N, C-alpha and C positions, 0 to 999 in steps of 0.2 A: 567536966573533969579534964584536967590538964594532961596532955600527952607529951609536952615538951616544956622543960623549964631551963632557962639559961640564967645563971645567977653570978653576977659580977665576974664574968669570964674575961681574962686577960691572957694574951699570947705574946711571948717574947722570943725574938730570934737573937742568937748570939753570933757575932761575926768576929773573925780574926784572920791571921795570916798563916794558920797551921797548914792548910792544904798546899800552899805555895812554897813553904820553907822546908818541909820534911821533919821527921821525928828528931834527928840529931840537933838541927838548928833550933827547933822548938824547945828542947830541953835546955840548951845553952842560953837561950833568951829568957826562959823562965828563971833559971838560976841567977841571971844578971838583973832580973826585974825589967827586962826590955821587951817582953812579949806584949803586944798590943791587942786588946780585945774590947769590943764595944757591944752594946745591947740596943735592940730596936724593938719597940712595942708595936706590933701590928694591930692589936686590939687592946683596949684598956677599959675594964669595968663595964662590960656589956651585959644587959639584963633584959629579958622578956619572957613571956609565957604564952603558949599556944594551946587552945582547946581543939577538940575535934571539929573539923569543918572550917577552921580559921585559915586565912591565907595572908601571910605577912610579906609585904614587899620591902626589900632592903634597897635603899637608894644611897647614892654618894658617888663622888667623882673617882677616877682611877687612883688607886693607892689609899682608898678609904678603909680597907680592911675587910671588905665584903667576902671575898673568896676564902680568905684565911678563916674567918668566922664560920663559914659553911663547913670547912674541913673539920673544925672542932665539933660542930653540932653533929656531923655525920659520923664522927668517931675515927676519922682518918688520923687526926692528931689530938693529943691531950692538951688541955689548957695549962698554961703556966700557973695561973691562979684561977680560982672560981670553980664552978661545977656545972655540968650539963646532965640533966636527968631526962631520960627518954623512956617512953612507954610503948611497947609494941614494935612492929617491924619498921624498918627505915629503908627508903630507896633514894639514892643521891645521883642526880644526872649532872655530873661535873666533867668538864673537858671531854665532850662527847667523842671527838674524833681520835682521841688518844687510846693506846692499848691494842690497836689492830696490827696485824702483820701484812705488810704491803705485798709480799710475794704469795700469800695464800689467796684463794678465791673468795669471792663474796660469801658463798655458801659456807666455806670453812671458817671464815671470820665470824659469821653469825653464830656458829656453834661455839667458837672460841670465846666470844664475848659473853654468850649465855653461861658458859662454864665459869667464867670469872665472876659473874653475878650470882652464882650459886644455883642456877637452874639445872635440873637433871636432863640427861639425854632424852628420856622419854618425853619430858615436858617440851623440849625443843623440837622433837619430832612432830609433836602434836601442833605446835604453834608456828613452825617454820613458814608455812605458806602464808599465814596471817602476817608474820613479820615482814616478809618480802613484799607482800601486797600493800601493806601500809606504807612501806618505804618507797614504793613505786620502782622497784628494782627487778621486776620479773625478767627483763631482757639482759640482765647483767650478772646473773647468779654464778656463772662459771668463769667470769673474767677475773684477772688478778685485781686485788683490792686497790693497788696503787694506780690503776687506770681510772678510778672514780674521781669525780670532782669533789671538792671539800664539802659541798652541799649534800651530795649523795652519801658520803661517809657519815655525816652528821644525821641524816635521815635514818640510816640503818641503825646507828647507835641509839637514837631516840626511840625507834620502833621496838628494839629489844628491851630497853630499860623501862619502857612504859607498859610492859605486859602485865605486871602484877598490881595488886591493890594494896599498897602499903598503908601503915598508920601515919607515917611521917614521910612527906615527899619534899625533896630539896632540888630546886631548879636553878642552875647558874647560866643565864643567857641562852637557854636551850629553846625558848619559844621564838627565837629569831632565825632558826635554821631553815634552809630551803627557800623556795619562792613564796609569793603571797598565798597561793592556794594551799601549799603545805603548811604554812604558818597557821592558817585558819584551821586546818585539820588537827594540827598539834595542839592548838589552844582548845579545840573541842574535846580532844582526848584528855587534856588536863582538867577540864571542867568535869568530865565524867569521873575521874579519880577523886577530885575534890568533893563531888556530890556523894561519893561513897563514904565520906567521913574523914578523909585524910586531912591532917594538919599540914599545910604547905608553906614553904619558904621560896620566894621568887626573887632572884637578883636580876634586874633588868635595867638597861639604859633607856628603855622606852617608858616614859612617864605615862603614856596612854595605856599601856598594858597594866601598869600598877593601878591606875585609876579604875580600870574596867574590872580587874580580877581580884583585887585585894581588899580586905576589910581592916587591915592594920598596916602601918608604915613605920619602919625603923630607918632613921637617917644617921649615917656614919660619915665622919670626916677625919682623915688621918688617924684612924683607930679610935676616935672618941665618939661616944653616943650623943649626938646633937639632940635627938628627941625620939620619942615613941608615941604614936597617936593612932586613935581609931577614926579621927577626922581625916580621911584619906584625901579628899579633894583639897582641903586646906593645906595639908602637908605638901602635896604635889605642887600647889600654887606657890608656896613659899620656896620650895626647891627650885622651881623654874625661875622665880625672881632672883634667887641666888645665882643660878647659872647665867642669867642675863646681867649680873652685876648690879642689880637694882637694890639689893639689900646685902648686908654682911651677916656672918654667923651670929653676931651679937644681937641681931634683930630678930632671930628665930626663937619663938616661944612655943614649944611643943611639950605636952605632958605625956 
């Protein structure tokens, strides 16, 4: 049974000079026909379906439209065209280190992030020690958050966000947080969630992670869907050859 269906999703950004010129000048330019506006399609006609237990790896160079697509899938933004159909709960681990208050303590920020994710105070009270232990921040609980390294901040965010067992899990470069030991621990945690039946989307620049964890691959380039395949090794091989400039996009044949 499908838990996620993405049907011909396209996302358009409109750009213009309204922010820089102000309302009066905007009206004058509109009346004179001199107002300049442009559109940019971050994603164009993207389609895929995920069942329980599927893990889709999305690959593509910077600017391919990967993160924008994740925002549409997670419900942060609405597609300009097309449709996203979700079944069950969804957890999105995007921009892990954002949304914290640097002047609050680690403890206070843990509760703040939990509230932002919809966790109750009682739930956070019960899980707090587990969160701090997993993030390996026992000695930093009462320090200002701004004193943490970027890796520590990401570890705390990952620890909080991975507490629940969602039906759909979205990961944007989060398995690269922390040192090697923590990456192994976070990968193990993700495997546990996936084994529980979650349909998962992983965006990663690590081809090795995609090979090891995913059973489907979606390749994007400048917002276009180059291919969708269950032949993960073949797709990753082609992508690596493309990165090495051994082949062009016209040579890629993925179904």
